[in-house]
C-alpha positions as CSV (number, residue, x, y, z in Angstrom):
1,M,87.0,101.4,107.1
2,Q,89.3,102.7,104.4
3,F,92.8,102.5,104.4
4,G,95.2,104.2,102.0
5,N,92.9,107.3,101.7
6,D,92.1,107.9,105.4
7,W,94.5,108.4,108.4
8,C,93.9,108.5,112.1
9,V,95.8,111.7,113.3
10,A,96.1,113.7,116.7
11,Q,93.6,116.4,117.4
12,I,94.9,120.0,117.7
13,G,94.3,120.9,121.4
14,A,94.5,117.2,122.7
15,P,96.2,117.2,126.0
16,Q,99.5,116.6,125.9
17,D,99.8,113.7,128.5
18,K,97.1,111.7,126.7
19,L,99.2,112.1,123.5
20,Q,102.3,111.1,125.0
21,G,100.6,108.0,126.8
22,F,99.2,107.1,123.8
23,I,102.6,107.3,121.8
24,D,104.1,104.9,124.9
25,F,101.2,102.7,124.6
26,A,100.9,102.1,120.5
27,C,104.9,102.1,120.1
28,G,105.1,99.3,122.9
29,I,102.7,97.3,120.2
30,D,103.4,98.8,116.9
31,D,106.4,99.6,114.9
32,C,107.2,103.4,115.4
33,T,110.9,103.3,114.1
34,A,109.7,106.0,111.6
35,I,109.4,108.5,114.0
36,R,112.9,108.1,115.6
37,P,115.5,110.8,115.0
38,G,116.6,110.6,111.4
39,A,113.6,108.5,110.2
40,P,111.2,109.9,107.7
41,C,108.8,111.2,109.9
42,F,110.6,112.4,112.7
43,E,110.3,115.9,111.5
44,P,108.7,118.1,112.6
45,N,109.8,116.8,116.0
46,N,106.9,117.5,117.9
47,L,104.3,115.7,120.0
48,V,101.3,116.3,117.8
49,M,103.2,114.8,114.9
50,H,104.4,112.1,116.5
51,A,101.1,111.3,118.2
52,S,99.9,111.3,114.7
53,F,101.8,108.6,113.6
54,A,101.2,106.5,116.4
55,L,97.3,107.0,116.1
56,D,97.6,106.0,112.4
57,Q,99.8,102.9,113.2
58,E,97.2,101.8,115.6
59,Y,94.3,102.6,113.2
60,R,96.1,100.4,110.7
61,R,96.3,97.5,112.9
62,T,92.9,97.5,114.7
63,G,90.6,99.4,112.4
64,S,89.7,101.8,115.1
65,C,90.7,105.5,115.7
66,N,91.1,106.8,119.3
67,L,88.4,109.9,118.9
68,D,89.4,110.9,122.4
69,I,92.6,112.4,121.0
70,G,92.4,111.8,117.3
71,V,90.3,112.5,114.2
72,I,90.1,110.7,110.6
73,T,91.5,112.8,107.8
74,V,92.5,112.6,104.3
75,N,96.0,114.0,105.3
76,N,99.0,111.9,105.6
77,P,100.6,112.1,108.9
78,C,104.1,112.1,107.5
79,N,103.3,115.3,105.5
80,F,100.8,117.8,106.8
81,L,100.8,120.8,108.9
82,F,97.5,120.8,110.3
83,F,94.7,118.3,110.8
84,L,90.9,118.8,110.1
85,P,88.1,116.1,110.8
86,R,86.9,114.7,107.4
87,D,83.6,116.3,107.8
88,H,85.2,119.9,107.5
89,L,86.9,119.2,104.3
90,S,85.5,120.4,101.0
């Protein structure tokens, strides 16, 4: 487990209902104020970006990334446009 250089983010193409369900679950436990309107990680305002934030919050808390809908990446979920699994990065 390596925090600071790795993040857990949503997979492109993950089912929207699973992403929303994870946001609801994680934000009931973790602090998700950063994805509220006007907060630093609100934009872009879309389900994948918000789920990425929630996935990473849970990853930081538990040390586990939900690999059903997430991947480990070196891209910060607050400032990236797409997600690639770590093994696809050169």
